[in-house]
FIKEKOL-49846 format. One record per residue (C-alpha): residue number from 1; residue in three letters; x, y, z. Coordinates in nm, 2 decimals. Each point is the difference from the previous one (the first is absolute). Layout:
FIKEKOL-49846
<node><nr>NUM</nr><rest>ALA</rest><u>X</u><v>Y</v><w>Z</w></node>
...
This chain:
FIKEKOL-49846
<node><nr>1</nr><rest>MET</rest><u>0.71</u><v>-4.44</v><w>2.23</w></node>
<node><nr>2</nr><rest>ARG</rest><u>0.16</u><v>-0.16</v><w>-0.30</w></node>
<node><nr>3</nr><rest>HIS</rest><u>0.08</u><v>-0.37</v><w>0.00</w></node>
<node><nr>4</nr><rest>ALA</rest><u>0.03</u><v>-0.17</v><w>-0.34</w></node>
<node><nr>5</nr><rest>PHE</rest><u>0.15</u><v>-0.33</v><w>0.09</w></node>
<node><nr>6</nr><rest>LEU</rest><u>-0.34</u><v>-0.18</v><w>0.03</w></node>
<node><nr>7</nr><rest>ASP</rest><u>-0.11</u><v>0.06</v><w>-0.35</w></node>
<node><nr>8</nr><rest>HIS</rest><u>0.30</u><v>0.15</v><w>-0.17</w></node>
<node><nr>9</nr><rest>HIS</rest><u>-0.03</u><v>0.07</v><w>-0.37</w></node>
<node><nr>10</nr><rest>SER</rest><u>-0.38</u><v>-0.05</v><w>0.01</w></node>
<node><nr>11</nr><rest>SER</rest><u>-0.06</u><v>0.35</v><w>-0.14</w></node>
<node><nr>12</nr><rest>GLY</rest><u>0.18</u><v>-0.07</v><w>-0.33</w></node>
<node><nr>13</nr><rest>GLU</rest><u>-0.12</u><v>0.10</v><w>-0.35</w></node>
<node><nr>14</nr><rest>SER</rest><u>0.03</u><v>-0.33</v><w>-0.19</w></node>
<node><nr>15</nr><rest>ALA</rest><u>-0.29</u><v>-0.18</v><w>-0.17</w></node>
<node><nr>16</nr><rest>ILE</rest><u>0.00</u><v>-0.26</v><w>0.28</w></node>
<node><nr>17</nr><rest>HIS</rest><u>-0.04</u><v>0.27</v><w>0.27</w></node>
<node><nr>18</nr><rest>HIS</rest><u>-0.30</u><v>0.15</v><w>-0.19</w></node>
<node><nr>19</nr><rest>LEU</rest><u>-0.19</u><v>-0.32</v><w>-0.02</w></node>
<node><nr>20</nr><rest>ASP</rest><u>-0.31</u><v>-0.04</v><w>0.21</w></node>
<node><nr>21</nr><rest>ALA</rest><u>0.09</u><v>-0.15</v><w>0.34</w></node>
<node><nr>22</nr><rest>ARG</rest><u>-0.27</u><v>-0.27</v><w>-0.05</w></node>
<node><nr>23</nr><rest>ALA</rest><u>0.17</u><v>-0.15</v><w>-0.30</w></node>
<node><nr>24</nr><rest>LYS</rest><u>0.34</u><v>-0.01</v><w>0.18</w></node>
<node><nr>25</nr><rest>ILE</rest><u>-0.16</u><v>-0.16</v><w>0.31</w></node>
<node><nr>26</nr><rest>VAL</rest><u>-0.17</u><v>-0.28</v><w>-0.20</w></node>
<node><nr>27</nr><rest>VAL</rest><u>0.32</u><v>-0.08</v><w>-0.20</w></node>
<node><nr>28</nr><rest>PHE</rest><u>0.23</u><v>0.00</v><w>0.30</w></node>
<node><nr>29</nr><rest>PHE</rest><u>-0.25</u><v>-0.21</v><w>0.20</w></node>
<node><nr>30</nr><rest>THR</rest><u>-0.02</u><v>-0.25</v><w>-0.28</w></node>
<node><nr>31</nr><rest>PHE</rest><u>0.38</u><v>0.00</v><w>-0.02</w></node>
<node><nr>32</nr><rest>THR</rest><u>0.03</u><v>-0.08</v><w>0.38</w></node>
<node><nr>33</nr><rest>LEU</rest><u>-0.26</u><v>-0.28</v><w>-0.02</w></node>
<node><nr>34</nr><rest>ILE</rest><u>0.19</u><v>-0.16</v><w>-0.30</w></node>
<node><nr>35</nr><rest>THR</rest><u>0.33</u><v>0.04</v><w>0.18</w></node>
<node><nr>36</nr><rest>VAL</rest><u>-0.12</u><v>-0.16</v><w>0.32</w></node>
<node><nr>37</nr><rest>SER</rest><u>-0.18</u><v>-0.29</v><w>-0.18</w></node>
<node><nr>38</nr><rest>SER</rest><u>0.29</u><v>-0.09</v><w>-0.23</w></node>
<node><nr>39</nr><rest>PRO</rest><u>0.20</u><v>-0.32</v><w>0.09</w></node>
<node><nr>40</nr><rest>PRO</rest><u>0.36</u><v>0.06</v><w>0.10</w></node>
<node><nr>41</nr><rest>HIS</rest><u>0.14</u><v>-0.18</v><w>-0.30</w></node>
<node><nr>42</nr><rest>SER</rest><u>-0.16</u><v>0.24</v><w>-0.25</w></node>
<node><nr>43</nr><rest>PHE</rest><u>0.33</u><v>0.18</v><w>-0.08</w></node>
<node><nr>44</nr><rest>VAL</rest><u>-0.10</u><v>0.13</v><w>-0.34</w></node>
<node><nr>45</nr><rest>LEU</rest><u>-0.33</u><v>0.14</v><w>0.15</w></node>
<node><nr>46</nr><rest>PHE</rest><u>0.19</u><v>0.18</v><w>0.28</w></node>
<node><nr>47</nr><rest>GLY</rest><u>0.24</u><v>0.14</v><w>-0.25</w></node>
<node><nr>48</nr><rest>LEU</rest><u>-0.28</u><v>0.14</v><w>-0.22</w></node>
<node><nr>49</nr><rest>LEU</rest><u>-0.18</u><v>0.14</v><w>0.31</w></node>
<node><nr>50</nr><rest>ALA</rest><u>0.33</u><v>0.18</v><w>0.10</w></node>
<node><nr>51</nr><rest>MET</rest><u>0.04</u><v>0.13</v><w>-0.35</w></node>
<node><nr>52</nr><rest>THR</rest><u>-0.36</u><v>0.13</v><w>0.01</w></node>
<node><nr>53</nr><rest>LEU</rest><u>0.07</u><v>0.20</v><w>0.32</w></node>
<node><nr>54</nr><rest>ILE</rest><u>0.33</u><v>0.14</v><w>-0.15</w></node>
<node><nr>55</nr><rest>GLY</rest><u>-0.18</u><v>0.10</v><w>-0.32</w></node>
<node><nr>56</nr><rest>ILE</rest><u>-0.27</u><v>0.19</v><w>0.20</w></node>
<node><nr>57</nr><rest>ALA</rest><u>0.27</u><v>0.17</v><w>0.21</w></node>
<node><nr>58</nr><rest>LEU</rest><u>0.19</u><v>0.11</v><w>-0.31</w></node>
<node><nr>59</nr><rest>SER</rest><u>-0.32</u><v>0.12</v><w>-0.16</w></node>
<node><nr>60</nr><rest>ALA</rest><u>-0.07</u><v>0.20</v><w>0.31</w></node>
<node><nr>61</nr><rest>ARG</rest><u>0.35</u><v>0.14</v><w>-0.01</w></node>
<node><nr>62</nr><rest>LEU</rest><u>0.08</u><v>-0.12</v><w>0.35</w></node>
<node><nr>63</nr><rest>PRO</rest><u>0.36</u><v>-0.05</v><w>0.11</w></node>
<node><nr>64</nr><rest>LEU</rest><u>0.05</u><v>-0.38</v><w>0.03</w></node>
<node><nr>65</nr><rest>GLY</rest><u>0.27</u><v>0.05</v><w>0.27</w></node>
<node><nr>66</nr><rest>HIS</rest><u>-0.25</u><v>0.18</v><w>0.23</w></node>
<node><nr>67</nr><rest>LEU</rest><u>-0.25</u><v>-0.29</v><w>-0.05</w></node>
<node><nr>68</nr><rest>VAL</rest><u>0.26</u><v>-0.27</v><w>0.07</w></node>
<node><nr>69</nr><rest>LYS</rest><u>0.11</u><v>0.18</v><w>0.32</w></node>
<node><nr>70</nr><rest>LYS</rest><u>-0.36</u><v>-0.02</v><w>0.12</w></node>
<node><nr>71</nr><rest>VAL</rest><u>-0.03</u><v>-0.36</v><w>-0.09</w></node>
<node><nr>72</nr><rest>LEU</rest><u>0.31</u><v>-0.08</v><w>0.20</w></node>
<node><nr>73</nr><rest>VAL</rest><u>-0.19</u><v>0.10</v><w>0.32</w></node>
<node><nr>74</nr><rest>ILE</rest><u>-0.15</u><v>-0.35</v><w>0.01</w></node>
<node><nr>75</nr><rest>LEU</rest><u>0.34</u><v>-0.16</v><w>0.02</w></node>
<node><nr>76</nr><rest>PRO</rest><u>0.01</u><v>-0.01</v><w>0.38</w></node>
<node><nr>77</nr><rest>PHE</rest><u>-0.33</u><v>-0.19</v><w>0.00</w></node>
<node><nr>78</nr><rest>LEU</rest><u>0.12</u><v>-0.24</v><w>-0.27</w></node>
<node><nr>79</nr><rest>PHE</rest><u>0.31</u><v>-0.06</v><w>0.21</w></node>
<node><nr>80</nr><rest>VAL</rest><u>-0.22</u><v>-0.14</v><w>0.28</w></node>
<node><nr>81</nr><rest>VAL</rest><u>-0.13</u><v>-0.26</v><w>-0.24</w></node>
<node><nr>82</nr><rest>ALA</rest><u>0.35</u><v>-0.07</v><w>-0.15</w></node>
<node><nr>83</nr><rest>ILE</rest><u>0.16</u><v>-0.09</v><w>0.33</w></node>
<node><nr>84</nr><rest>SER</rest><u>-0.27</u><v>-0.26</v><w>0.07</w></node>
<node><nr>85</nr><rest>VAL</rest><u>0.06</u><v>-0.18</v><w>-0.33</w></node>
<node><nr>86</nr><rest>PRO</rest><u>0.31</u><v>-0.20</v><w>0.10</w></node>
<node><nr>87</nr><rest>PHE</rest><u>-0.19</u><v>-0.15</v><w>0.30</w></node>
<node><nr>88</nr><rest>MET</rest><u>-0.29</u><v>-0.14</v><w>-0.22</w></node>
<node><nr>89</nr><rest>LYS</rest><u>-0.01</u><v>-0.37</v><w>-0.02</w></node>
<node><nr>90</nr><rest>LYS</rest><u>0.08</u><v>-0.18</v><w>-0.32</w></node>
<node><nr>91</nr><rest>ASP</rest><u>-0.30</u><v>-0.14</v><w>-0.19</w></node>
<node><nr>92</nr><rest>GLY</rest><u>0.00</u><v>-0.35</v><w>-0.13</w></node>
<node><nr>93</nr><rest>MET</rest><u>-0.01</u><v>0.10</v><w>-0.37</w></node>
<node><nr>94</nr><rest>GLY</rest><u>0.19</u><v>0.32</v><w>-0.02</w></node>
<node><nr>95</nr><rest>GLY</rest><u>0.31</u><v>-0.08</v><w>0.20</w></node>
<node><nr>96</nr><rest>GLY</rest><u>0.23</u><v>0.27</v><w>0.12</w></node>
<node><nr>97</nr><rest>TYR</rest><u>0.35</u><v>0.15</v><w>0.00</w></node>
<node><nr>98</nr><rest>ASN</rest><u>0.25</u><v>-0.03</v><w>0.28</w></node>
<node><nr>99</nr><rest>LEU</rest><u>0.15</u><v>0.33</v><w>0.11</w></node>
<node><nr>100</nr><rest>GLY</rest><u>0.32</u><v>-0.16</v><w>0.12</w></node>
<node><nr>101</nr><rest>PHE</rest><u>0.00</u><v>0.14</v><w>0.35</w></node>
<node><nr>102</nr><rest>GLY</rest><u>-0.19</u><v>-0.07</v><w>0.32</w></node>
<node><nr>103</nr><rest>GLY</rest><u>-0.19</u><v>-0.28</v><w>-0.16</w></node>
<node><nr>104</nr><rest>LEU</rest><u>-0.24</u><v>0.25</v><w>-0.16</w></node>
<node><nr>105</nr><rest>SER</rest><u>-0.16</u><v>-0.07</v><w>-0.33</w></node>
<node><nr>106</nr><rest>VAL</rest><u>-0.24</u><v>0.18</v><w>-0.23</w></node>
<node><nr>107</nr><rest>SER</rest><u>-0.29</u><v>-0.18</v><w>-0.15</w></node>
<node><nr>108</nr><rest>GLN</rest><u>-0.13</u><v>0.06</v><w>-0.35</w></node>
<node><nr>109</nr><rest>SER</rest><u>-0.35</u><v>0.06</v><w>0.13</w></node>
<node><nr>110</nr><rest>GLY</rest><u>0.15</u><v>0.27</v><w>0.23</w></node>
<node><nr>111</nr><rest>LEU</rest><u>0.18</u><v>0.17</v><w>-0.29</w></node>
<node><nr>112</nr><rest>TRP</rest><u>-0.33</u><v>0.00</v><w>-0.20</w></node>
<node><nr>113</nr><rest>ILE</rest><u>-0.17</u><v>0.16</v><w>0.29</w></node>
<node><nr>114</nr><rest>LEU</rest><u>0.27</u><v>0.26</v><w>0.03</w></node>
<node><nr>115</nr><rest>TRP</rest><u>-0.02</u><v>0.08</v><w>-0.38</w></node>
<node><nr>116</nr><rest>ASN</rest><u>-0.38</u><v>0.01</v><w>0.02</w></node>
<node><nr>117</nr><rest>VAL</rest><u>0.00</u><v>0.25</v><w>0.28</w></node>
<node><nr>118</nr><rest>VAL</rest><u>0.28</u><v>0.22</v><w>-0.14</w></node>
<node><nr>119</nr><rest>ILE</rest><u>-0.13</u><v>0.03</v><w>-0.36</w></node>
<node><nr>120</nr><rest>LYS</rest><u>-0.37</u><v>0.05</v><w>0.09</w></node>
<node><nr>121</nr><rest>SER</rest><u>0.08</u><v>0.25</v><w>0.28</w></node>
<node><nr>122</nr><rest>SER</rest><u>0.24</u><v>0.20</v><w>-0.23</w></node>
<node><nr>123</nr><rest>LEU</rest><u>-0.25</u><v>0.02</v><w>-0.28</w></node>
<node><nr>124</nr><rest>GLY</rest><u>-0.29</u><v>0.08</v><w>0.23</w></node>
<node><nr>125</nr><rest>VAL</rest><u>0.18</u><v>0.28</v><w>0.18</w></node>
<node><nr>126</nr><rest>PHE</rest><u>0.13</u><v>0.13</v><w>-0.34</w></node>
<node><nr>127</nr><rest>SER</rest><u>-0.36</u><v>0.02</v><w>-0.13</w></node>
<node><nr>128</nr><rest>ILE</rest><u>-0.12</u><v>0.18</v><w>0.31</w></node>
<node><nr>129</nr><rest>ILE</rest><u>0.28</u><v>0.25</v><w>-0.02</w></node>
<node><nr>130</nr><rest>LEU</rest><u>-0.06</u><v>0.05</v><w>-0.37</w></node>
<node><nr>131</nr><rest>LEU</rest><u>-0.37</u><v>0.07</v><w>0.06</w></node>
<node><nr>132</nr><rest>SER</rest><u>0.07</u><v>0.25</v><w>0.28</w></node>
<node><nr>133</nr><rest>SER</rest><u>0.27</u><v>0.17</v><w>-0.21</w></node>
<node><nr>134</nr><rest>THR</rest><u>-0.24</u><v>0.06</v><w>-0.29</w></node>
<node><nr>135</nr><rest>THR</rest><u>-0.31</u><v>0.09</v><w>0.20</w></node>
<node><nr>136</nr><rest>THR</rest><u>-0.04</u><v>0.27</v><w>0.27</w></node>
<node><nr>137</nr><rest>PHE</rest><u>-0.16</u><v>-0.13</v><w>0.32</w></node>
<node><nr>138</nr><rest>PRO</rest><u>-0.32</u><v>0.20</v><w>-0.03</w></node>
<node><nr>139</nr><rest>LYS</rest><u>-0.06</u><v>-0.13</v><w>-0.35</w></node>
<node><nr>140</nr><rest>LEU</rest><u>0.08</u><v>-0.35</v><w>0.12</w></node>
<node><nr>141</nr><rest>ILE</rest><u>-0.26</u><v>0.03</v><w>0.28</w></node>
<node><nr>142</nr><rest>LYS</rest><u>-0.26</u><v>0.14</v><w>-0.24</w></node>
<node><nr>143</nr><rest>GLY</rest><u>0.07</u><v>-0.28</v><w>-0.25</w></node>
<node><nr>144</nr><rest>MET</rest><u>-0.06</u><v>-0.26</v><w>0.27</w></node>
<node><nr>145</nr><rest>GLU</rest><u>-0.32</u><v>0.16</v><w>0.10</w></node>
<node><nr>146</nr><rest>ARG</rest><u>-0.13</u><v>0.00</v><w>-0.36</w></node>
<node><nr>147</nr><rest>LEU</rest><u>0.09</u><v>-0.36</v><w>-0.03</w></node>
<node><nr>148</nr><rest>GLY</rest><u>-0.23</u><v>-0.08</v><w>0.29</w></node>
<node><nr>149</nr><rest>SER</rest><u>0.25</u><v>-0.01</v><w>0.29</w></node>
<node><nr>150</nr><rest>PRO</rest><u>-0.17</u><v>0.04</v><w>0.34</w></node>
<node><nr>151</nr><rest>LYS</rest><u>-0.03</u><v>0.36</v><w>0.10</w></node>
<node><nr>152</nr><rest>ILE</rest><u>0.13</u><v>-0.06</v><w>0.35</w></node>
<node><nr>153</nr><rest>PHE</rest><u>0.32</u><v>-0.16</v><w>-0.14</w></node>
<node><nr>154</nr><rest>THR</rest><u>0.08</u><v>0.30</v><w>-0.23</w></node>
<node><nr>155</nr><rest>ILE</rest><u>-0.07</u><v>0.25</v><w>0.28</w></node>
<node><nr>156</nr><rest>LEU</rest><u>0.23</u><v>-0.18</v><w>0.24</w></node>
<node><nr>157</nr><rest>ALA</rest><u>0.27</u><v>-0.03</v><w>-0.26</w></node>
<node><nr>158</nr><rest>SER</rest><u>-0.03</u><v>0.37</v><w>-0.09</w></node>
<node><nr>159</nr><rest>PHE</rest><u>0.02</u><v>0.11</v><w>0.37</w></node>
<node><nr>160</nr><rest>MET</rest><u>0.30</u><v>-0.24</v><w>0.06</w></node>
<node><nr>161</nr><rest>TYR</rest><u>0.18</u><v>0.16</v><w>-0.30</w></node>
<node><nr>162</nr><rest>ARG</rest><u>-0.06</u><v>0.36</v><w>0.11</w></node>
<node><nr>163</nr><rest>TYR</rest><u>0.07</u><v>-0.06</v><w>0.37</w></node>
<node><nr>164</nr><rest>SER</rest><u>0.32</u><v>-0.17</v><w>-0.07</w></node>
<node><nr>165</nr><rest>PHE</rest><u>0.14</u><v>0.34</v><w>-0.11</w></node>
<node><nr>166</nr><rest>ILE</rest><u>-0.11</u><v>0.15</v><w>0.33</w></node>
<node><nr>167</nr><rest>LEU</rest><u>0.19</u><v>-0.27</v><w>0.18</w></node>
<node><nr>168</nr><rest>ILE</rest><u>0.31</u><v>0.05</v><w>-0.21</w></node>
<node><nr>169</nr><rest>ASP</rest><u>-0.01</u><v>0.38</v><w>0.06</w></node>
<node><nr>170</nr><rest>GLU</rest><u>-0.02</u><v>-0.04</v><w>0.37</w></node>
<node><nr>171</nr><rest>MET</rest><u>0.28</u><v>-0.25</v><w>0.00</w></node>
<node><nr>172</nr><rest>GLN</rest><u>0.22</u><v>0.24</v><w>-0.20</w></node>
<node><nr>173</nr><rest>ARG</rest><u>-0.07</u><v>0.29</v><w>0.23</w></node>
<node><nr>174</nr><rest>MET</rest><u>0.09</u><v>-0.21</v><w>0.31</w></node>
<node><nr>175</nr><rest>LYS</rest><u>0.32</u><v>-0.12</v><w>-0.18</w></node>
<node><nr>176</nr><rest>ARG</rest><u>0.11</u><v>0.36</v><w>-0.07</w></node>
<node><nr>177</nr><rest>ALA</rest><u>-0.07</u><v>0.10</v><w>0.36</w></node>
<node><nr>178</nr><rest>ARG</rest><u>0.20</u><v>-0.30</v><w>0.12</w></node>
<node><nr>179</nr><rest>ASP</rest><u>0.30</u><v>0.07</v><w>-0.22</w></node>
<node><nr>180</nr><rest>SER</rest><u>-0.01</u><v>0.37</v><w>0.10</w></node>
<node><nr>181</nr><rest>ARG</rest><u>0.06</u><v>-0.10</v><w>0.36</w></node>
<node><nr>182</nr><rest>CYS</rest><u>0.32</u><v>-0.19</v><w>-0.09</w></node>
<node><nr>183</nr><rest>PHE</rest><u>-0.15</u><v>-0.34</v><w>0.02</w></node>
<node><nr>184</nr><rest>GLY</rest><u>0.27</u><v>-0.26</v><w>0.07</w></node>
<node><nr>185</nr><rest>GLY</rest><u>0.16</u><v>-0.18</v><w>0.29</w></node>
<node><nr>186</nr><rest>ARG</rest><u>0.00</u><v>-0.37</v><w>0.08</w></node>
<node><nr>187</nr><rest>TRP</rest><u>-0.26</u><v>-0.25</v><w>-0.14</w></node>
<node><nr>188</nr><rest>PHE</rest><u>-0.19</u><v>-0.02</v><w>0.33</w></node>
<node><nr>189</nr><rest>TRP</rest><u>-0.08</u><v>0.37</v><w>0.00</w></node>
<node><nr>190</nr><rest>GLN</rest><u>-0.08</u><v>-0.01</v><w>-0.37</w></node>
<node><nr>191</nr><rest>SER</rest><u>-0.25</u><v>-0.28</v><w>0.04</w></node>
<node><nr>192</nr><rest>LYS</rest><u>-0.16</u><v>0.19</v><w>0.29</w></node>
<node><nr>193</nr><rest>VAL</rest><u>-0.04</u><v>0.31</v><w>-0.22</w></node>
<node><nr>194</nr><rest>ILE</rest><u>-0.13</u><v>-0.20</v><w>-0.29</w></node>
<node><nr>195</nr><rest>GLY</rest><u>-0.25</u><v>-0.17</v><w>0.22</w></node>
<node><nr>196</nr><rest>HIS</rest><u>-0.14</u><v>0.34</v><w>0.12</w></node>
<node><nr>197</nr><rest>MET</rest><u>-0.01</u><v>0.12</v><w>-0.36</w></node>
<node><nr>198</nr><rest>VAL</rest><u>-0.21</u><v>-0.30</v><w>-0.11</w></node>
<node><nr>199</nr><rest>GLY</rest><u>-0.26</u><v>0.07</v><w>0.28</w></node>
<node><nr>200</nr><rest>THR</rest><u>0.00</u><v>0.37</v><w>-0.07</w></node>
<node><nr>201</nr><rest>LEU</rest><u>-0.04</u><v>-0.07</v><w>-0.38</w></node>
<node><nr>202</nr><rest>PHE</rest><u>-0.31</u><v>-0.21</v><w>0.06</w></node>
<node><nr>203</nr><rest>LEU</rest><u>-0.16</u><v>0.27</v><w>0.22</w></node>
<node><nr>204</nr><rest>ARG</rest><u>0.08</u><v>0.28</v><w>-0.23</w></node>
<node><nr>205</nr><rest>SER</rest><u>-0.11</u><v>-0.18</v><w>-0.32</w></node>
<node><nr>206</nr><rest>PHE</rest><u>-0.33</u><v>-0.10</v><w>0.18</w></node>
<node><nr>207</nr><rest>HIS</rest><u>-0.08</u><v>0.35</v><w>0.11</w></node>
<node><nr>208</nr><rest>ARG</rest><u>0.09</u><v>0.15</v><w>-0.33</w></node>
<node><nr>209</nr><rest>GLY</rest><u>-0.21</u><v>-0.26</v><w>-0.18</w></node>
<node><nr>210</nr><rest>GLU</rest><u>-0.29</u><v>0.10</v><w>0.21</w></node>
<node><nr>211</nr><rest>ARG</rest><u>0.04</u><v>0.37</v><w>-0.09</w></node>
<node><nr>212</nr><rest>VAL</rest><u>0.02</u><v>-0.09</v><w>-0.37</w></node>
<node><nr>213</nr><rest>TYR</rest><u>-0.32</u><v>-0.20</v><w>0.02</w></node>
<node><nr>214</nr><rest>LEU</rest><u>-0.18</u><v>0.28</v><w>0.19</w></node>
<node><nr>215</nr><rest>ALA</rest><u>0.12</u><v>0.25</v><w>-0.26</w></node>
<node><nr>216</nr><rest>MET</rest><u>-0.14</u><v>-0.23</v><w>-0.27</w></node>
<node><nr>217</nr><rest>LEU</rest><u>-0.34</u><v>-0.02</v><w>0.17</w></node>
<node><nr>218</nr><rest>SER</rest><u>-0.01</u><v>0.38</v><w>0.03</w></node>
<node><nr>219</nr><rest>ARG</rest><u>0.05</u><v>0.01</v><w>-0.38</w></node>
<node><nr>220</nr><rest>GLY</rest><u>-0.30</u><v>-0.22</v><w>-0.08</w></node>
<node><nr>221</nr><rest>TYR</rest><u>0.16</u><v>-0.35</v><w>0.01</w></node>
<node><nr>222</nr><rest>HIS</rest><u>-0.28</u><v>-0.26</v><w>0.03</w></node>
<node><nr>223</nr><rest>GLY</rest><u>0.18</u><v>-0.33</v><w>-0.04</w></node>
<node><nr>224</nr><rest>ALA</rest><u>0.10</u><v>0.02</v><w>-0.37</w></node>
<node><nr>225</nr><rest>MET</rest><u>0.25</u><v>0.19</v><w>-0.20</w></node>
<node><nr>226</nr><rest>PRO</rest><u>-0.13</u><v>0.24</v><w>-0.27</w></node>
<node><nr>227</nr><rest>GLU</rest><u>-0.06</u><v>-0.17</v><w>-0.32</w></node>
<node><nr>228</nr><rest>THR</rest><u>0.20</u><v>0.08</v><w>-0.31</w></node>
<node><nr>229</nr><rest>ALA</rest><u>-0.11</u><v>-0.03</v><w>-0.36</w></node>
<node><nr>230</nr><rest>ALA</rest><u>-0.01</u><v>-0.36</v><w>-0.11</w></node>
<node><nr>231</nr><rest>GLY</rest><u>0.25</u><v>-0.08</v><w>-0.26</w></node>
<node><nr>232</nr><rest>ARG</rest><u>-0.09</u><v>-0.16</v><w>-0.33</w></node>
<node><nr>233</nr><rest>PHE</rest><u>0.13</u><v>-0.31</v><w>-0.17</w></node>
<node><nr>234</nr><rest>GLY</rest><u>0.17</u><v>0.09</v><w>-0.32</w></node>
<node><nr>235</nr><rest>LEU</rest><u>0.20</u><v>-0.20</v><w>-0.26</w></node>
<node><nr>236</nr><rest>GLY</rest><u>0.31</u><v>0.00</v><w>0.22</w></node>
<node><nr>237</nr><rest>GLU</rest><u>-0.18</u><v>-0.16</v><w>0.29</w></node>
<node><nr>238</nr><rest>ILE</rest><u>-0.16</u><v>-0.26</v><w>-0.22</w></node>
<node><nr>239</nr><rest>LEU</rest><u>0.34</u><v>-0.09</v><w>-0.16</w></node>
<node><nr>240</nr><rest>PHE</rest><u>0.16</u><v>-0.02</v><w>0.35</w></node>
<node><nr>241</nr><rest>LEU</rest><u>-0.28</u><v>-0.23</v><w>0.12</w></node>
<node><nr>242</nr><rest>PHE</rest><u>0.08</u><v>-0.24</v><w>-0.28</w></node>
<node><nr>243</nr><rest>LEU</rest><u>0.31</u><v>-0.10</v><w>0.21</w></node>
<node><nr>244</nr><rest>SER</rest><u>-0.23</u><v>-0.19</v><w>0.23</w></node>
<node><nr>245</nr><rest>PRO</rest><u>-0.13</u><v>-0.26</v><w>-0.25</w></node>
<node><nr>246</nr><rest>ILE</rest><u>0.35</u><v>-0.02</v><w>-0.15</w></node>
<node><nr>247</nr><rest>LEU</rest><u>0.15</u><v>-0.08</v><w>0.34</w></node>
<node><nr>248</nr><rest>LEU</rest><u>-0.28</u><v>-0.26</v><w>0.07</w></node>
<node><nr>249</nr><rest>PHE</rest><u>0.08</u><v>-0.17</v><w>-0.33</w></node>
<node><nr>250</nr><rest>LEU</rest><u>0.37</u><v>-0.02</v><w>0.09</w></node>
<node><nr>251</nr><rest>ARG</rest><u>-0.09</u><v>-0.14</v><w>0.34</w></node>
<node><nr>252</nr><rest>ILE</rest><u>-0.21</u><v>-0.27</v><w>-0.16</w></node>
<node><nr>253</nr><rest>TYR</rest><u>0.24</u><v>-0.08</v><w>-0.29</w></node>
<node><nr>254</nr><rest>LEU</rest><u>0.33</u><v>0.02</v><w>0.19</w></node>
<node><nr>255</nr><rest>GLY</rest><u>-0.12</u><v>-0.09</v><w>0.35</w></node>
């Protein structure tokens, strides 16, 4: 059961990969807060934030093309916002621009809203992908626990991560079985087969999940995963944490 698309490149050997997860969580959380709280007209600040992420990605020896492809996943959601912009009313101060057909116009306030959503969503998703690409999921969960995250939250996240692979495995098995039976025909029969597959997939994954949980109980599971040795903060973690006050200074000075 090997699926690396969720945290691809997270087991690298760069200096960023070897940093304690707590340091990376603090820095990326600070980065996200600064990004969300920045006004939309802070072009220089957004540029510096993007350069910070690119610098971290290059230091971690991550392929930028792979990261950009993952960021592009949010485009369908941004499109939902984009199509609503032309229908926003003009504000009294900003004015707007006539599109030249159908009497539609785009207001300046609507364009600012679109820019605000696009840039903040892109930077936020980029930072999350960068964190997951430089930190394995078990280390990320342990780092959150050591930072005081509620135990129930980390346990649920850990189970969700592990059981997602069970769901993927069952889906791939059913797909192979379907293809081996010369799946095809008209769309009506295809939709009927796919509907049966969805129901069967739910039942199979549910029963397999129960078996996995019972196997865990028989091996001594008591509501918490075994503890690993706590990592120590070294010079690398301290230097990396200095990014937080630097980003805060840029937010205050350029925001």
